[in-house]
N, C-alpha and C positions, 0 to 999 in steps of 0.2 A: 501266164502263171496260173496254175490251177490250185485254188485254195480248197483243201479238203472240207467236206461238209461237217466233219466231226469237230472242226475248229469253232463252229458256230452253234451255240445251244438252241437257237431258234430253228435250226435245220437238222440237227443231229439225229432226231428220233422220228423223222417223217420223210415222206417222199415228195414233198412240194418242190416245184421248180421256182427258185427265187430269181426275180428280175429286178434289179435296182432301178426304180423309176425316178430316182432323185428325191424321194421323200425322206425316208429314214433307212439307213443301212444297219443291219444287225451287227452288234459288237461280237468280237471273238471271246473265247474263254479267257485268253490272256488279258484282254482289256477288262473284262468283268472281275477277274481275280485281282488285278491291280487296284481297282476301285474298292473291292471288299477288304483287301489287306490294309489299305490306308484308312478306310472308314472304321475298321475294327480298332486300329491304333488310336486314331484321333477321337473316337467316341468312347474310348476306355482308358487303357494304361497311360496315354499321353497326359491325361489330367493329373496324374501323380507326379509329373515332371515340372509342374508349375509353368513357367514361361516356355518350357520345352515344347508345349503344345503348339505355341505360335511359331516356333522354329520348324516344326514338321509342316505346318501350313505353308510357311514361306518357301520351304524347299520344294513342296509339291507345285506351287505356283511357278517357281523358277524352272522346274523340269518341264512344265507344260509350255511355258514361253519358249524355252530352248528347243523343244521338239517342233513346235509350230514354226519357229524361226528357220530351222533347217529345212523344213518342208517348203518354205517360201523364199529361201536363199536370202535371208536378211539377218539383222542382229536382234537378239532377244529384247533389247530395250526399245526396239521399234514397234513392239507389239503390246497391246493391252488385251487382257483376257476379258471376254464378254460372255453373255449367255447364249448368243445366237448370231446369225447373219443380220437379222432384222434389228437386233440390239445395236450392232455395229453401225448399221445404216442410219439409225436414229442418232447415235452419238456423232457420226460424221456430218449429217445434215444440219443438226442444231449447234454444231461447233462454229458455224459461220455467222458473222454479225450481219444479219440480213437487213436490207433497207427496202422501202417500198419501190416497186418497179424493177427490182433485180430479176434477172432471168435465170431459169433453171431448165436445162436441156436433158431430156430422157427419151425413152422409146415406149410406144404403145404396148408392146408385148411384155413389158417388165412385170415382175411379180409384185403383188401388193406390199411385200416387205421392203421394196424399194420405193414404190410410188406413194404409198400412204404417208410416210414422213415428208416427202416432197410437197404433196398437196397440203399437208398440215402447216408446213413452213410458209407456203403461199397464203393460206388462210390467216395465219397469225401476223405475218409481217408485210403482206401486200406484195410478195414476190409473184412472179408469173411462170407457170410451168408450161413448157412446150414439148409435146410428144411427137416423135418422128415415127413414121411407118417403116417397117422393114423393106428391103435389107438395110441394116445399119452399117454404113461404110464411113471411112475417114472423110471421104469427099462430101458426104451428106452432112456429117457433123461440122466440117469446116464451113460449109455454106450456111448452116443454121446458126452459128455463133454470131452474136452481135456485141456491140460495145457494152451492153447491159448484162450479158451472160456472165454469171459468177460460178456456176457449177454445172458439170456434165456428170450425170449419174447413170451408169449402165451396168449390165451384167458382164462378167467374163465369158460365161457360156449361157446362151439363151435357153431358159428352162422349157420353152415350148417346142424347140427344134433340135437342141443339142449343138447348134452352131457356135463355134468359138469366134468371138469378135476380134477384129484387128486392134487389140487393146494397145499395143505398143505405139502404133501410129496415132491412134486417137488421143492417148495421153500426151504424146509429144506435141501435137498441134495445139492441144488445149493449153499446155504449159507455155508455148510460144506466145499465146494470146492473153496470158495472165488469168486463165480460167482453171479452177480447181477440178480435179477428177475424183469421184467416189465410186468404187467398184463393188458390186454385189458378187462376191465370189462363192456363193452357196453351192453352185454347180461346177465350180472350178477346182478348188483344192481337193485333192484325192482322186479327181476325175481326169484332169489334164495336168501336165507340168506347169508349175506356177513359179515364176522367178521375178521378184520385185526389182532386181537390178536391171533386168531386161525390159519388163513391162513399164516400170517407173510411174505408177499411179501416185496420187497424193494420199489416198486412203483406200484400203482394200479390206472388206469385211467377209469373214467366212465362218462356217460352223463345223463342229466336229461330228455331228450325228448323221451326215449324209454319206458322201463318198469316202470320208476318212474312216467310217465305221466305228466312230466313238460314241460316247454317251450323249443322251439328250441333256441340254442345259449348259454346254460349254463351247465357246468359239473364241475368235480373236479378231482384233482390228489392227491392221498395219497403218501406221502414220509416218509419212515421209519426214525424216529428220529436218528440223528447222521450221516446221509449219507454225508452231506456237509463236516463234519470233516474228513470223510473217503475218500474224493477226488472228490465227485460229484460237479458239478458247474452248474450255470444257464446261459443260453444264452438269457434269457428274463429278463432284469434288468431295473428298473426305480425307480421313487420316492416311489412307494408303496412297493418296495422290502426292504425299510429301516424301521427300528423300529422307527426312529425319522426323518422324512423327513426334518424337519427344521435344522437338523444338517449337511445337505449336504454342502460341500465346493467345489466350482468350481475348486480348485486346486487339489482335490482328498482327500484322508484321510478319506473317509466315509465307507470303507469296514467293519470296526468293528461295524458299525450300520446296516449291512445287517441282515435280519431275519436269524436265525440259522436253520430254518426248511423249510417246504414246501412253506410258504408264500414268500420266496425269489423268487419264480416263478411268483408272481403277480407283474406286473410292473407298471400298470397305471389304470385310471378310467375304470370301467366296467358299464354295465347297471344295475342300482338299481332295475328297474322293473323286469328284468329277474331274478335277485337274489331273489326278493320277491316271484315270481312264483315258482322258483326252491325250495325255502325253504318250501312253502306251500305243494308242491307235495311230497317232501321227508318226511315231517311230517305226511302226510296222509299214506304213505307206512309204516312208523313206527307205526302208530296207528293201522293199519290192522294187523301188527305183524305176528306171526307164522301162524295164521289162514289164512291170505291172501296168504302166500306162499303155504300152503297145498291146498288151493282152486285152485291156478294156476296149480299145478301138477294134481289135480283131474280132471280138465277140459281137460288137455292135454291127460291124460289116456283115458278119455271118447271119445275124438276125435279119438284117435288111435283105440279104439274099433269099432267105426263107420266105419272108413276107412278100417279096416281089413276085414269087411264084404262085401266090394266092389270088383267086379271082376277086375283083372289086376293091383291091387294096392299092392305095397310092402312098408312097413314101414321101414324107415332108422334111426329112432330115437331109443334110448335105451328104454326098457320097464322093469319095470315101469318107468314113465317119470322122468327125472332128473330136468326138467324145463318146461317152458311153450311153448317152441319151438317144433314143430312136423314136421319132414321131411318125405316125401314119394315120391315114383316114380309111374308113371302110364305107364304100358306097351304100347309101341307104341307112346308115347309122348317123344320127344327128351329132354334130360336133358339140362337145361339152368342155368348157374350160376346166382344166384340172386344178386341184387344190394342192398346196404345198405348205408344210410347216417349216419354219426357219427360225 
């Protein structure tokens, strides 16, 4: 699927070749217009509607959750809106009631957005982080899990190679052993098909500003239904965490009004403009569908074919392409760890 350059203000008036490196994807005019339209409304005329302002905000959040849910093949109430993948990884990591000696399993190539929260949990609560070297396989995960392991935290797509991990098998074996799974989907959503019913993680965090081509500052966290009943808790609580904010009592007694699912993680007012842009971008990915994902892989394979013909170049990504990320090394050029915002 060939998206015309004129759809993207960042590319419309120049001849630059844009390669999505998994950092930030440029939003389309449609996404930008959706943000501007709602921002103009909620920053102006909506104030004359009294409580109508909050209705517009509520509707924007609902549309964003709905679009993200369709992208992940899940229900809107299974998603909490966040600011980024890293925000979601923090919410997921610290939702666990950590005890000294608990085990956390992850991988050495993981992005700091995944690893920093894990190491902070270890520092605060005396948990122990164990990092595996690639390749990350279900067999390696199974061998590394111990009776003390409480969390496996991994990426859906490795940001250093573009490899798609065998997430379904990893989540399944972790569930069988009573271990929670937290997935960094920053390089997953919008880049490869994502299906919560098939992959079945406990939590999956992603952002809108990478492969979804949405605005900076809005993402989502999937939470498997029933996790709060199984002992998960939210460190991010506020009036939006309640099913009926008007039922709040200053003396307490409001816990039975907390959302039973992911929305317990939403605590307060968010940007309706960002929600509108996030929704528009996610809806566009859904509209492109399977053909869009095939085209991403086709272009990645084409890039690897071109690079393979160059002297001193070694491809580090799997072939055929798993995703749109292509990693390579050039002989004589020192390796440098890339940076990624999430």
